[in-house]
Every structure is written in C-alpha cells, then in structure tokens.
C-alpha positions as CSV (number, residue, x, y, z in Angstrom):
1,M,53.1,49.6,95.2
2,T,52.8,53.4,95.0
3,G,54.7,56.4,96.1
4,R,58.4,57.2,95.7
5,I,61.5,56.3,97.4
6,L,65.3,56.7,97.1
7,I,67.9,54.2,97.1
8,A,70.9,55.6,98.4
9,A,74.3,53.9,100.0
10,P,77.9,55.1,101.4
11,K,80.0,54.4,98.4
12,S,79.9,53.1,95.3
13,G,79.9,49.4,94.3
14,S,77.4,48.7,97.1
15,G,74.4,47.2,95.0
16,K,72.5,50.0,94.3
17,T,71.8,49.6,90.5
18,I,70.9,45.9,90.8
19,L,68.7,46.5,94.1
20,T,67.0,49.3,92.1
21,C,66.5,46.9,89.0
22,G,65.2,44.4,91.3
23,L,62.6,46.7,92.8
24,L,61.5,48.5,89.9
25,K,60.8,45.1,88.7
26,L,58.9,43.9,91.5
27,I,56.9,47.3,91.5
28,K,56.0,46.4,87.9
29,D,54.8,43.1,87.8
30,S,52.5,44.5,90.9
31,G,50.2,46.2,88.1
32,S,51.7,49.8,89.3
33,A,53.2,52.3,86.5
34,V,56.5,53.0,87.9
35,M,58.9,55.8,86.7
36,S,63.1,55.4,87.5
37,Y,65.5,58.6,87.8
38,K,69.1,58.5,88.4
39,C,70.8,60.8,90.4
40,G,73.6,63.5,88.9
41,P,74.6,62.8,85.5
42,D,75.3,59.2,84.7
43,Y,74.0,58.1,81.2
44,I,74.5,53.7,82.0
45,D,72.3,53.3,84.9
46,P,69.2,54.8,83.3
47,M,69.7,52.3,80.5
48,F,69.3,49.5,82.8
49,H,66.0,50.7,84.2
50,R,65.1,51.2,80.2
51,K,65.5,47.5,79.8
52,V,64.1,46.5,83.1
53,I,60.4,48.8,82.8
54,G,60.6,49.6,79.0
55,I,60.4,53.1,79.8
56,P,63.5,55.5,79.5
57,G,64.6,57.1,83.0
58,S,65.8,60.6,83.9
59,N,68.7,62.1,85.4
60,L,67.8,64.6,88.5
61,D,70.9,66.5,89.0
62,S,71.1,69.9,91.4
63,F,73.8,71.0,89.5
64,F,72.3,71.3,85.9
65,S,68.6,72.3,87.5
66,D,67.5,74.0,90.3
67,A,65.2,72.9,92.9
68,E,61.9,74.1,91.4
69,K,62.8,72.5,87.9
70,I,63.5,69.3,89.8
71,R,60.3,69.0,91.4
72,R,58.9,69.8,88.0
73,I,60.4,66.8,86.7
74,V,58.9,64.6,89.1
75,A,55.8,66.1,89.3
76,E,55.5,65.9,85.3
77,H,55.4,62.5,85.5
78,I,52.9,61.8,88.2
79,S,50.5,63.8,86.1
80,E,51.5,61.7,83.0
81,G,50.0,58.7,85.1
82,Y,53.1,57.2,87.0
83,D,52.1,56.1,90.5
84,A,55.6,55.2,91.6
85,A,59.1,55.9,91.1
86,V,62.4,54.6,92.3
87,I,65.5,57.2,92.2
88,E,68.9,55.5,92.5
89,G,71.4,57.8,94.3
90,V,75.3,58.6,93.1
91,M,78.3,57.3,94.8
92,G,77.8,58.0,98.4
93,I,74.6,59.4,100.5
94,Y,76.6,62.8,101.2
95,D,79.0,63.1,98.3
96,G,78.5,66.5,96.1
97,I,80.0,68.2,94.0
98,A,83.3,69.4,95.8
99,G,83.9,69.5,99.3
100,A,81.3,68.9,102.3
101,S,78.7,71.3,100.9
102,G,76.7,67.8,99.9
103,K,75.4,70.0,96.8
104,G,74.6,67.7,93.6
105,S,74.5,64.7,96.0
106,C,71.5,62.1,95.9
107,Y,71.1,63.4,99.8
108,D,70.4,66.7,98.0
109,I,67.9,65.3,95.8
110,A,65.9,63.4,98.3
111,R,65.6,66.5,100.3
112,I,64.5,68.9,97.5
113,T,62.0,66.3,96.1
114,G,60.9,65.2,99.5
115,T,61.6,61.7,99.0
116,P,62.3,59.4,101.7
117,V,65.8,57.5,101.5
118,V,66.7,53.4,101.8
119,L,69.9,53.5,102.8
120,V,71.9,50.0,101.1
121,I,75.1,48.9,103.1
122,D,77.2,46.3,101.3
123,V,78.5,44.5,104.8
124,K,80.2,41.7,103.0
125,G,83.2,41.3,105.0
126,M,81.6,43.8,107.6
127,G,80.9,42.6,111.5
128,P,79.5,44.6,113.8
129,T,81.5,47.7,112.6
130,M,78.3,48.1,110.5
131,L,76.7,49.3,113.5
132,S,78.8,52.6,113.7
133,V,78.6,53.1,109.8
134,I,74.8,53.3,110.3
135,K,75.1,55.7,113.3
136,G,77.3,57.7,112.0
137,I,75.3,57.8,108.7
138,L,72.3,58.9,110.6
139,S,73.8,61.0,112.6
140,D,74.3,63.1,109.2
141,D,70.8,62.9,108.4
142,T,69.8,66.4,109.8
143,S,66.3,66.3,107.6
144,H,65.6,63.2,108.8
145,L,65.4,61.5,105.3
146,I,66.5,58.1,105.9
147,H,63.8,55.6,106.9
148,G,64.9,52.3,106.0
149,I,67.8,50.4,106.4
150,V,69.1,47.4,103.8
151,L,71.8,44.9,104.7
152,N,73.3,43.8,101.4
153,R,75.5,40.6,100.9
154,I,74.9,39.4,104.4
155,T,74.4,35.7,105.2
156,P,71.1,34.8,106.5
157,H,72.7,33.4,109.6
158,Y,74.5,36.3,110.3
159,Y,71.7,38.5,109.7
160,K,69.6,36.4,112.5
161,E,72.6,37.2,114.5
162,I,72.9,41.0,113.8
163,S,69.5,42.2,113.3
164,P,68.7,42.3,116.9
165,L,71.2,44.7,117.9
166,M,70.6,46.5,114.5
167,K,66.8,46.7,115.2
168,E,67.6,47.7,118.8
169,M,69.8,50.4,117.8
170,L,67.4,52.0,115.3
171,D,64.9,52.0,117.8
172,E,66.8,54.1,120.0
173,I,67.4,56.3,116.9
174,S,63.9,56.0,116.1
175,A,62.9,57.5,119.7
176,Q,65.7,60.5,119.9
177,R,64.3,61.7,116.0
178,G,60.8,61.1,116.3
179,I,60.7,59.6,112.8
180,S,60.8,55.5,112.4
181,V,63.9,54.2,110.6
182,S,63.6,50.3,110.1
183,L,65.5,47.4,109.3
184,L,64.0,46.3,106.0
185,G,65.9,43.0,105.4
186,G,69.2,41.3,104.7
187,I,69.8,40.4,101.0
188,P,72.1,37.5,100.8
189,H,75.4,37.3,98.4
190,S,74.5,35.2,94.8
191,D,77.1,34.1,92.2
192,E,74.0,34.7,89.7
193,I,74.5,38.8,89.9
194,R,77.8,40.1,88.4
195,L,77.8,43.5,86.8
196,S,80.6,44.0,85.2
197,S,82.6,47.9,84.9
198,R,84.8,49.3,82.2
199,H,86.4,52.7,82.2
200,L,83.0,54.9,81.7
201,G,81.2,52.8,84.4
202,L,78.8,49.7,84.4
203,I,79.1,47.9,80.8
204,M,76.1,48.1,78.4
205,P,73.1,46.4,79.5
206,D,73.1,45.1,75.8
207,E,76.6,43.7,76.4
208,I,74.7,41.5,79.4
209,D,73.5,38.2,78.0
210,D,71.7,37.6,81.4
211,L,70.7,40.4,82.4
212,K,66.9,39.2,82.4
213,E,68.0,36.4,84.8
214,Q,69.8,38.6,87.1
215,V,67.0,41.2,87.8
216,D,64.9,38.4,88.1
217,T,67.1,37.2,90.7
218,S,67.3,40.4,92.4
219,A,64.0,40.8,92.7
220,R,63.1,37.3,94.1
221,L,65.9,38.0,96.6
222,L,64.1,41.2,97.3
223,S,60.9,39.4,97.9
224,D,62.1,37.0,100.1
225,H,64.4,39.1,102.4
226,M,63.1,42.4,102.5
227,D,59.9,43.7,104.3
228,L,57.7,45.3,101.2
229,G,54.7,45.9,102.9
230,L,56.8,48.3,105.4
231,L,58.7,49.5,102.1
232,E,55.3,50.5,100.7
233,D,54.4,52.1,103.6
234,I,58.1,54.4,103.5
235,M,57.2,55.0,100.0
236,G,53.8,56.6,100.6
237,Q,55.6,59.3,103.1
238,A,56.7,60.6,100.2
239,E,55.9,64.2,99.8
240,V,52.6,64.8,97.4
241,L,54.4,67.2,94.6
242,Q,52.1,69.6,93.5
243,D,50.5,70.1,89.8
244,D,50.8,74.0,89.8
245,W,54.8,73.2,90.0
246,I,54.3,72.2,86.2
247,C,54.8,74.4,83.5
248,N,55.9,75.1,80.4
249,D,59.3,75.9,79.8
250,I,59.2,77.3,76.5
251,Q,59.1,81.3,77.3
252,D,60.9,82.8,73.8
253,N,59.6,80.0,71.1
254,K,56.2,81.4,70.2
255,K,57.7,82.3,66.6
256,Y,58.7,79.1,66.2
257,D,56.0,76.5,68.2
258,D,53.6,75.9,65.2
259,Q,56.8,75.1,62.7
260,T,58.1,71.8,62.9
261,V,61.4,70.3,62.2
262,T,62.9,66.7,62.2
263,I,66.7,66.0,64.5
264,V,68.2,62.6,63.3
265,T,69.6,61.5,66.5
266,A,72.6,58.3,66.4
267,R,71.6,55.6,68.5
268,D,73.4,52.3,68.5
269,E,75.8,50.2,70.6
270,A,78.0,53.0,69.6
271,F,76.2,56.3,70.5
272,C,73.8,56.1,73.1
273,F,74.4,58.7,76.2
274,Y,71.9,61.2,76.2
275,Y,69.7,63.1,78.6
276,E,66.1,61.8,78.4
277,E,65.0,65.6,79.7
278,N,67.3,66.5,76.6
279,L,65.1,64.4,74.4
280,R,61.9,65.7,76.3
281,M,63.0,69.5,75.4
282,L,63.6,68.9,72.1
283,E,60.1,67.6,71.3
284,K,59.0,70.2,73.8
285,Y,60.0,72.7,71.2
286,G,58.5,71.2,68.2
287,I,61.6,69.2,67.3
288,K,60.9,65.7,66.2
289,V,63.5,63.2,67.2
290,V,64.2,60.5,64.6
291,E,67.0,57.8,65.6
292,F,69.2,56.6,63.2
293,S,72.7,54.2,63.1
294,P,76.1,55.1,62.2
295,L,77.1,51.7,62.4
296,H,73.9,50.3,60.6
297,D,72.5,52.4,58.2
298,E,73.8,53.7,54.9
299,A,72.5,57.0,55.1
300,L,71.1,59.7,57.1
301,P,67.3,59.8,57.0
302,A,66.0,61.8,54.3
303,D,63.5,63.9,56.2
304,A,66.6,65.1,58.5
305,D,66.9,69.0,59.0
306,G,69.4,68.5,62.1
307,I,71.4,66.1,63.8
308,L,72.5,64.9,66.8
309,L,75.7,62.9,67.7
310,G,75.8,61.5,71.4
311,G,78.0,60.1,73.4
312,G,78.9,56.5,74.2
313,Y,81.8,53.8,72.6
314,P,82.8,54.9,69.0
315,E,86.4,53.9,70.4
316,L,85.0,50.4,70.7
317,F,83.5,50.2,67.2
318,A,86.3,52.3,65.4
319,E,86.8,49.7,62.6
320,E,82.9,48.9,61.8
321,L,82.4,52.4,62.0
322,S,85.6,53.7,59.4
323,W,84.0,50.7,57.4
324,N,80.3,52.1,57.2
325,S,81.8,54.9,54.4
326,S,78.2,55.4,53.2
327,M,77.4,56.6,56.4
328,R,80.4,58.9,57.0
329,Q,79.9,60.3,53.4
330,S,76.0,61.1,54.2
331,V,77.0,62.6,57.7
332,H,80.1,64.5,55.7
333,N,77.7,65.9,53.2
334,A,74.8,67.1,54.7
335,I,77.2,69.0,57.6
336,T,79.4,70.2,54.6
337,S,76.0,71.8,53.0
338,G,74.8,73.7,56.4
339,M,72.5,70.7,57.9
340,P,72.8,71.9,61.8
341,S,74.4,69.9,63.9
342,L,75.2,69.2,67.4
343,A,78.0,66.7,68.8
344,E,79.4,65.5,72.1
345,C,82.0,63.9,73.1
346,G,81.8,60.6,71.5
347,G,80.0,62.3,68.5
348,F,82.3,64.7,68.4
349,M,84.9,62.0,67.8
350,Y,83.1,61.0,65.0
351,L,83.5,63.9,63.1
352,L,87.3,64.1,63.4
353,D,89.6,62.9,60.5
354,K,90.6,59.9,62.5
355,L,89.4,57.7,65.6
356,E,92.2,55.6,67.6
357,D,91.1,52.4,68.5
358,K,91.9,50.5,72.3
359,E,94.9,48.8,70.5
360,G,96.0,52.0,68.8
361,K,95.2,51.5,65.3
362,Q,93.7,54.5,63.8
363,Y,90.8,54.7,61.4
364,S,89.3,57.1,59.1
365,M,85.9,59.2,60.7
366,S,83.7,62.1,59.1
367,H,86.7,64.5,58.0
368,I,84.5,67.6,59.5
369,V,86.6,68.5,62.1
370,P,90.8,68.3,61.0
371,G,92.4,66.3,63.6
372,S,92.5,63.1,65.7
373,S,91.4,61.3,69.0
374,H,93.6,59.3,71.1
375,N,93.5,57.0,74.5
376,T,94.9,59.1,77.2
377,G,94.7,56.3,79.8
378,K,92.9,58.6,82.4
379,L,90.0,60.9,82.6
380,G,90.5,64.2,81.2
381,R,88.9,67.4,82.4
382,F,86.3,64.9,84.6
383,G,83.0,66.5,86.2
384,Y,80.5,69.4,86.0
385,I,81.0,72.4,84.2
386,T,79.4,75.7,83.3
387,L,80.4,76.5,79.5
388,T,80.3,80.1,78.5
389,G,80.0,80.5,74.5
390,S,82.1,83.5,73.0
391,A,81.3,82.1,68.9
392,G,78.4,81.0,66.5
393,I,74.9,79.7,68.3
394,I,76.4,79.7,71.7
395,E,77.8,83.0,71.7
396,G,76.7,84.7,75.0
397,L,75.2,81.7,76.8
398,S,75.7,79.8,79.7
399,I,75.0,76.2,79.6
400,R,75.5,73.8,82.6
401,G,77.3,70.2,81.4
402,H,79.5,67.4,82.2
403,E,82.9,65.8,80.6
404,F,83.7,62.5,81.3
405,H,85.9,60.9,78.8
406,Y,89.3,58.8,78.9
407,Y,89.8,60.0,75.1
408,D,91.3,63.5,74.1
409,S,91.6,65.2,70.6
410,S,94.1,67.2,68.9
411,N,91.5,69.7,68.0
412,N,89.3,70.7,70.9
413,G,88.1,73.8,69.8
414,S,88.2,77.2,71.7
415,D,85.1,79.1,71.0
416,A,83.8,78.4,74.7
417,L,85.2,78.4,78.1
418,A,84.5,75.8,80.2
419,V,84.9,76.4,84.2
420,K,85.0,73.8,87.0
421,P,82.5,74.6,90.2
422,G,84.4,74.8,93.4
423,S,87.5,75.1,91.9
424,G,87.4,77.4,89.1
425,R,89.6,75.7,86.8
426,S,88.8,76.8,82.9
427,W,90.0,75.7,79.9
428,E,89.1,76.5,76.3
429,C,86.7,73.9,74.0
430,V,84.5,73.6,71.1
431,H,83.4,74.3,68.1
432,A,80.7,76.6,67.5
433,G,79.2,78.4,64.7
434,D,75.9,79.8,63.3
435,D,74.9,76.1,62.7
436,H,76.8,73.8,64.8
437,V,78.2,73.1,68.7
438,W,80.7,70.3,68.7
439,G,83.0,69.3,71.9
440,F,84.0,66.9,74.6
441,P,81.2,68.8,76.9
442,H,77.8,66.9,77.5
443,L,75.3,69.8,77.7
444,Y,72.6,70.0,79.5
445,Y,70.2,71.7,77.6
446,P,67.0,72.7,80.1
447,S,69.7,74.6,81.6
448,C,69.9,77.2,78.9
449,P,66.9,76.7,76.6
450,E,68.1,79.6,74.2
451,L,70.5,77.2,73.0
452,I,67.3,75.1,71.8
453,I,65.4,78.2,70.5
454,R,68.4,78.9,68.3
455,F,69.1,76.0,67.4
456,K,65.4,75.2,65.7
457,K,66.1,78.6,64.2
458,A,69.0,77.4,62.5
459,M,66.9,74.1,61.6
460,L,63.8,76.2,60.1
461,E,66.1,78.2,58.2
462,Y,68.0,75.1,56.7
463,K,65.0,73.3,55.7
464,A,63.4,76.2,53.9
465,R,66.6,76.2,51.8
466,K,66.1,72.8,51.0
467,E,62.8,73.2,50.0
468,I,63.5,75.4,47.4
C-alpha cells in the first residue's frame, strides 16, 4: 500500500489505536515503508505504533506548529523514503483546543496535510441511529475530507442488514458532494482485543504481554472484513507534499553547527514521554542523543554534556528509583557541578527531594529542587499552554507546551508564566537558570528554536570546562 490516510472517530474509545496498529501491520507486511503519526500532544499512542512498525512515530499538532511546519514534517519523512503513512486522530474528529473553532483537531491536521479521512464508528449497542450520526458528521465535513466509513464492533449479521441502507445513504451524499464516500467494512467485536487505561491514558505497550497477538488479531479482522483495495485507492488521493517545503529550521546556529555535544536522555519504564520532533531537532543542531536508565544504570554515561529527563510514570517506580542511590547521586553531582539539564513533568519530579507513590509513601529522589511531589487525585492545569520565560536561558522566550499530570509539587517555580489558549488562565511555573529548565510543562522545542540554541551554548561551555 502507498499513500496517506487519517483514522478519525466521533469520540475517544472508538478503537482508533488498535485499528491503526492493525493497519500499520498490514501495510508493513505488504512490503511498504510506512510512517505513523499521532494528532495532538499524546505520547503513548506513538509508542504502540513504534512497537508495531519498529520506528518512532511523530506528533502532528496545529497548536505546537503552524501549517507550513506540519506539512514540512510529513514531507521530510516522505523524502526519507517512506511511501505510506497512517495518522491516528485524537478525541472526536472536530474536537479542538477550545470551543467550536476546530483548531488543533484531527480534522484540522487532515485539512493542513491534504490527507483523506477514514471515519471509525463504534456501533456496539447502536441501531439505525448510526446512520444519523454519520450523516451529521458528514454534514460538517466542509472540506470534503472524509472518504471512507468503518463500522467497528458490529456483528456480521447486523452488518449485512444495515450495510444496504448505509450504502444507499452514502451514495446520496456522494452525489451531492461530487466526491465518493464509501463504506469500507464492518469489524466484528473480538474478546482478544482489550487495551486498558490508567490515569494518563492507555497503559504502556511494554506492559501488555500479548500486544503482538492483539495487533495480529486486529490486522486479521481488517483483512477479512474491510475492502483494502478501496482503502488503498483512498490513500492514493492524499495531496502530494512538495520537496520544496522541506527546509532547515536551523537559522542562527551556524556558530555552533560544527561542534557536537552529547545529551543523555532518560529512557526506561519510568521515563519514556518524548516528542520525536524534539529529539530530531536536538540531533539536527549537532546534539547527540544517548539514552540511559535512572532505574537500571548505576551512573550517567561518562560522555554526558547535558541531561534530558522526560516525563513518564516515576510514581509507579518510586521505590526502585529511590533504591538506585548511585544513579540519584550521579545525577545530583552532575547538575550541581553545572551540567546543563532539562526536566519535564516526571523528570522534574525526579529532581525533587521526595516523591510520593500511589499509596502515599514518600521516597528520596535527587535533592536538586527543594520540595516534594504528591498525587492530587485529579488532572492539574491540564491542556495546552504558551510559556513565557522571565529568567535564565528562557528569559524573553515564548514556547508552546502541554501539561497533563495528576501529581503536583510543593515548589513548582516562578521563572515563567504559563497561559492557556482561549481562556487566558495563567500561572507561574518552572525553575530556570543559565544552564537549566525544570518544571511540569512538556515543551515542544520546534516552537522556539532559540531555546535549543541557548541550551547547546550552555552545553558547549560546560564541555569546555570539563575538558580543562
């Protein structure tokens, strides 16, 4: 299969993730080089894609990036040899940042990238009302991007009964639109497919022992119950993104582009939330990314010039992180000696004095930031933010980001102001200095290249001192 498709639904929990994974497997098994994307700021769904196809998936987010940069991300991957792409939507097809604007929705991403949409409807427990639901969604498809419908969790018997009515309705709508909308198939319910959730979304793919079997089942169901030839025809209608959209984001980095430094990045069961475009940007700026494990390694890699501590679930591994005192001491010594560092959400929690686990017991962490973190039992400051820095390497910078956490701390910092789009709600946050940025917000580096320019400069200065 070649081309590009976006999988959307009327709401969360419709089966987008497992169907996307099944489709990725089918495309990969067909011999095509396939790339995956996730609409919005979610970290976990791309991990499922990575487990299926063996490559990182990227996020496409129209709050983090303008339309040109989003097209550039997709065009760049095409230039790298990927001939097929599957984009998994987020929430409902038209659900955006705030209100009814649609900005930030998966429909917005489909429009920006010129990608045809397949709408997945979970019809379990639903009768002919599904016709009204689909008709209503299609009536708001002003750009005529929806080309296919898949009925999920439907019995084969009822699919045979409802499909003639469905096709008749879609034929009428297609005639009015002048663009075909096709019923691609009905996927029956399977007890073998079950993805559980926890407080930040789906549980991690490495925690699902039979994930491969579930994906295999999904791929088989798609192969048996969906018109893959018609799906490929729809994928082939995606807009061709031109190579001239690909350009180098590095503008002011020429002074440092021939000097390399190494940033060591926490990656294990406790720390695993990273935007792929952030890591790609670091590498484009001559910053080598090397992984280490705060859970399993005894110390930081010897060649470290900087530290990146991403988000994840450190609260689930608080005891193990605390037991690894040699790593905690290694991180403490490195940062207090001036090694530049970035820490976000769970990574920030690791830098505090104490971390509370889900039972309320506190464990010692890295003792870099005075204070402790605790479970609030509810989402705090959830959603998109624009961060304006007032100190250190973020002074005067405006950076797009996102917060998504049930934990809070007794010392969130005050070196930046976070403002939510739409509501204008704001709060102080983040600890920043000449060599560090620590706080709950997940930052999207491509929204502010100057941050990486300044951070690399700090790493180069540290490296020079270290060599002396």
